[in-house]
N, C-alpha and C positions, 0 to 999 in steps of 0.2 A: 504493500501499499504507497500510495507516495504521499510524503509528508509536505504539511502545507505549510509555506514559508510567513515566517513569525509574524504576526497583527501590527501593523504601526498604530502609534498614539498619537492622533489629532496634538499638533503642537498648537495651542490654548494660548501662549503666552506672544504665537506671533502673530495669531489669530485679532489678539486683543490690541495689540501695538500697529498692524493694516486699519483696524478700525479707529485707533485713535488716529491716526496720522492722513488717514482721507486713503490711502491707497488702492486703486482697483490694482489685480494683479497684474493685468497685463503696464499699466503706471511705473508698479515695483517691478516689474523684471523691466523696465524702459531703462530704469532710475541706476539699477547695476550694473545694466550695459555701458551705460553713458561711465561711469565710475570706472567701470573697468577698464576703457578707452585711456584714461585721466593715467593709469598707471601703465599702459600698455599690453594690456589684454583685450585679447578678441571674442569677447560672449555673448551666447546668441540663444540669451535666456528668453521666454514668453512666457504668457498667461499658463497653459500647462503646466509649466513648470512650478511657479510657485504655487499653483493647486498644489501641487507634489506635498512641497513642504511644507504646506501649513492640514496636508494630511502624515505628515511624517516624516518624509522624505529629508536625512540630512544631505545637505548639498557637500561637496567636498569641493578641495583646498583653499584656497582665498576665500572662496564665496561669501561662507561664513561671517568674515571679517569684513565683507562689501557691504552685505545687507546693515550688519550693524551701521557702517557709516551710513549711511543714508537713510535709517530711520533719525542717526544722533545730527546728521544736519536738517531733517525735515523736523524736528521736535527740540532741536536745540540745546539739548543735554545728551551727557555722556553717556551712547549705551553698547553693552557688549554683545558678543554673542550669546555669551549664554545668560542675560537679558532674553532674548529673542529666541531662547529654547536650541540653541543650533551649539554644534561643535566647533568648541573653541580650533584656532588654528594661530599662527604668528601670524600675525592683523599686519596687509599691508601697510596700514596707514602708519604699525608706532613709532609713537614716537611723536606724533602729532596732538598726541593729547596734552588739555591742559590739565591738570591734574588738580583734584577737588583739595586735596591734604599737602603737608610738605613731606608729609613721609611717603607719598603715592609719589611725588615729584622726584625723592631719592629715586625708587625703584627704577620709574621708567628714565631717567638720566644715566643711572648706573650700568642701567642692560644696554644703552648707546654703548654707552663706553667701551665694554666687555664687549659686545659686537663688531664692535667697529676697529679695537686692535688686537683682535682673532683677525683668523683666515678668512672674513665672510667677507667676500670681493662682490659677491651681489648688493651685499648695503649701500654700496659706492654707487649702484648702477641706478638704482629707485629714483622715479621721474621724480621733477617738480612738481606740486599741484596747488594752482593757483586757487582752486576751491578750500582748499586746507588751510588756507589762510585767516578764513573768515573768522571761526569760534572762538579761537584761542585771541584775539586780535579784539574780539570782544569778550570775550570771557575777563583780558587784561585789565578792558576799559570797564569794566561795569561790575568788577566780581571784586566782592570783601576783602579786606585785608585780612592775613593769617594773624589770629589773636595771639599764637604760640608756636613758637619755634624752637624752645629750648626742648635739647631730651640730660636725663637722668639728673635737672639740676634745677626743684622746683624755686620758686619764687628768696623760700627764708636759710637757703644755700645750703640745705642737709639734701647728700647726693641720693639717689633711690636708685636702682635697677632700671632699666631701658630693655623695656620689651619681656619681661620676667628673667633678665641674665641678671646674675650677681653685679654690682659697680666693677670695675674694672680700677685698682688703684694707679694714682700715678706711678709711672716706673720708670727708668730710660733703658731707654733697649732701642734698636736702629730701623726695626721694622714693625708698622704699628697695624695693632689692628680694631677688629671694630667696639665699640665700646672706653676706648682709651679718650682720655679727657686731653680737650682741643683748646690750643695755647695761645696767646696773642702771639708770640715766633710763627706757631704755623701757619695762621693768617697772612702775616706779614712771608713764608716764605709760598705762599699761595700766591701775590702780588709779585712779587721779585722773579718768578719763573713765566707769570704773563706778560712783565717786561723782556724779559729776555726774548721769548717765544714771538712778542709782538715785533722785535728792533732785526729779528731775523726775517719773519713775513715782512716786511717793508724794500729788507732791501734785495734777498734774494727769493723771493715767491712763497707760496703757502706750504709748496709740494717739498720743501728741505727738512723742515722737521715735524709736518702734521703727525706723523704717525707716534713720534717723541712724546707729544703734546697729551696723544690720546692716551698713550701707557701712563703716565703719570696724571692723569686725573682718573684712569681707574685705579692705577698702585696708591696715590696719597691723598685722592681728594674723594673719594669714596670711604673710605677708612673712616676718616674727618667726619664727614654728613653723618654716618653711622654711629658717631663715637658721643661723645658725652655733653655738652656744654648749655651754659643759662643760655637766656633771652638775647642779650647785648653781645655776645661772643656768638651767637646763632645767629643773627642778625648780618655782623660782619663775613659770614662763613660763606652763608648764601650768596652774599654780593661776592667773595671773591672768586666761590664757585659759577654764579655765572657769567663773571668776566671772564674768567676762562672757557666757559662750556662754547662762549659766542665766537669766540677767538677759535679753538675748533673746528665751527660753522662757518666762520671766514677763509681757514686755509683750507677747508674743502668748500668750498666756491670757490675758490682759485684753482683747485684742479678740477674744475666739471664736475664732482658730486654734486649737485645739486640736490635730487634729495634727500642726499643726507644733511648737509646743509641747514636746509629746509628746516628738519628735524631738529638739529642743535638749536636753533635762532628760536624753534619755539619753546624748548624747555628753558634754554638762558631766559627766557621770559617769566616762563612761571617761578626759576629761584627769584628772579630779580622781585618777582611779585612777596617772595616770603622773605629774603633781606627787607620789604618796607623801603624799601628805594624806587621812587615813582619815576624821580627823572632817569634815571639808566634803564629802567625799563622803557623808557622811549627814546636809548639809543639802541637800542634791540632793534625797534622797530623801525629804525632808519635802518639799519642794517639790510632787515626782511625787503625798505621800501627800494633798499639800491639792488636788490639781487632780483627784483621784480621787473626793474630800468632794464638791468643788461640781458635779462631774459626777454625783452618785448611787453613786458605785459602792465601799460605806463596804467591803467583802471586803475589795477590793486597796488599800483605804486605809490600812486595819488593816496587812496584809503589808507594807505599804514600812514602817509606822513601824517596827515588828518585828525588821524584816532592818534597819534602821537602827542601832536599838538591838541589836543582836547585832554589829554592825560594829564598831561604837565600841566597845564594851564600857562596864565602869564608872569608866575614867579623865578620860570628859571632864567638862568643868568642868562646877560644879552647873546653870548655867544653858542649857546646850545637853541635858541631861537632862530642865528641865525641859520644855522647846520639846519632845524626842520621844516622851513621853507624853503632850501636850498634845495632841500632833498625832496620837497613837495613840487618845487619847480622842474627836478630831473623827468618826473613823471609826466610833465603836462610836454614838455620837453619831443618826449619819446612819440605821443598822442596828436605832433604838430600842434597842439593848441596855442596859438603865438600868444595870445593877450593875459589869460591865466598861468603862462611861464612867464609872461613878464612881470605881471603886478607878485610872483610868489618871490620872483632875483628882485625888485627893489623892497621888498619885507625883507628880503635878505639882509639887504645893502646895511636898509635905514638900525637894522638889530646889531649890527656890527658897526655902525658906528657911534651907537651907543655904549659899546662896551670900554671900559678904561682902564690902563693899567692896576695892576693891583688888586679887581674884581674878582672873587672867589670862584674859581672855572673847577669843573670835576677833571678828574685824572683824564678821564674817557675824552674827555670833550677838546681837550689841550692841543691835541693834534688842527683842529681847526681855526685855522688861520687867514689871514689875507691869500696865502701864495692859493688854498684849499679853496677859498673864496674864488678866486679866479678861475681855480680849474672849474668850478662845476659851472662859473657863465660861461666859461669855455665847450665844456660840454652841450649847454642848453643851446646856447647859438649853433653849434653844429648841426645838430638835430634840427635845429629851426631853419639850415639853409644857411644860414647869416654870415657869409664867411669872413668877413671883414671883421664882423665885431668878435667872432672865434679866433681870431689870428690874434687880435689882441689881449685877449685873456688868457688866452692859449702861453703868449709870450711873457704875462706878468705875471703870470703861476711861475713858468720854469726861471724864471727871473731872482724870484724868491725863496723855491722851495728846499727845502737842505736835502744837499746830496745822500743822506741817510735815507730818503722816504724812494728809492730808485727804481717801484717799480710807476706809483703812480706820476712821476718826471715821465716815465716812456711811454703812459697812457697820455698824458699831456701833450708828451712830440708828437704822439701817432696825429692827434686834436690837431694840430697847425701842422703836420704835412696835409692831413684832410680839408684845411682850411685852405692854404693854399692849393693846393688842386682845385679847389672848387675857384680862386680867382684865376686861373691860366698859370698860375707860377712852376710849373713843372716841372723844372732844374729844382727849386726849393724844394717843392715836396717829395722829389722823388731821395733827394739826400737828406731829409729828414727821417724819410718813411727807412731808408739804409741802416740807418744808425739804432735808431730804434729797431728793426729786426734783428741785427746785431745783439743788440743788449738781452732784448725777448730768449735769444738761444741761450742767453747766460742764468737765467734763472728758469726756474719750476713752475712756473705759471701758466695755467691753458689760458687765461684771460688774457695774457703777456702779447702769447701765440694770435687769441684771437683779433686784439685790434689789431696786429699787424698784417694778418689773415683780410680784415676787413677793408682798409685802407688796398692794397693788391686788390681785392674786387673794383673796389672803383678806379683804379688805376687802369682794367680793361680795358674801358673804350678809347685809351693812349696809349695802347698796346705796340704802336707800330714804331711810337715815336724815340729817337734817341736817347733820351732821357730814361724812359722806361725801359727800352733796353740795356741803357747803362745800368738800372736798380736790380734787373733780373740777374744782370751779370755778376755783378758785387753779393747778392743776398744766396747767387750759388756758390760763390768761394767759399761761401760761413760754414759752405758742409750742412 
């Protein structure tokens, strides 16, 4: 006698959420397919597929995570596969969650560090997801501050166990373990390491020391975050971890690991919230906006810059205000919105004019000076095809920019080359382009190479000119 297949139990959790979201079966299937496309997946679900899921069939692979993400976006709250009565798997959106608590934030970001420091090459191939910017930026803007971030040290100073573990006595040892007390010296070390890696990134590109930074986060920062600390120390610890995590994202962005970079930025934003540092959170959003500009997502770039402005308010230092307005201008420039771009640049310039020597400026904003502002102007005018103005601002930026910012100088030199090309000054354009190509070859920066490639695409209509032929010969000689 043939055995009957086991009877499936209808998925009432999924049915309840389908009703709450107001999805039809076909509508849910369509949204899952669309989300799959964002992650490079060619899915072919239809209303029959959803009917099977409601009857108890378990979708395979990453589909449960995709379905959960569809409901998360629709209902505006984080839902997991388990919440939908589906078997969990490694979610394709892992790292895009804006954690509900500091402990959850530690779990998410440390998971990213561990995977990235290993041999998980697929993590660096994850696609950038524009829609994944919406929920984190919104949650940062309207979310409530964390009431408590300390671990193991109540306000009366008496130490207590962390999550059932006995309190670890302070001891002198070379290897840090979870539960160990975090000191001011530990946080100072995190800050110093950040400055070291930042200097390497500016001069040689993100690819040179990115893996070392991620391993440092895994082996040093994670045990600190899982250690023992009071409220004041905890806020400073989360702030330092946010800064290093943003830098890990920045170096990932520089090697074109855009999906991974996006996830680091989201987690840096959450760590900044745990630190209670609203101003630094705005800087993380600025970083996310810059990535969106680079990838051509101008609308998202503008929205992120505006969320940052709204979140930090008018109390931010003048230099920070100038940064926020200039980044919004970059988004308008990508979209070709001349009036909006010009208005944002004017606001940035006026804010910079109000800055005074001796003003208290956050350490992360000190790079934003007259050279950087001129650089932003140059990029915007290039994108708007206002080549005379682009050349003037690019030249000014190169005159003012310190040699240590080698990659930024390269970008600006390519902007100047593009402006010269737009003005019909082929010889100057090609000379600047060849110099940039040589420098890009000495860096480990996908962005530097992409800037040079962009110039070469613009040079293509002039390929038969003597200047263009000389450019190709000089670049070929570089190997």
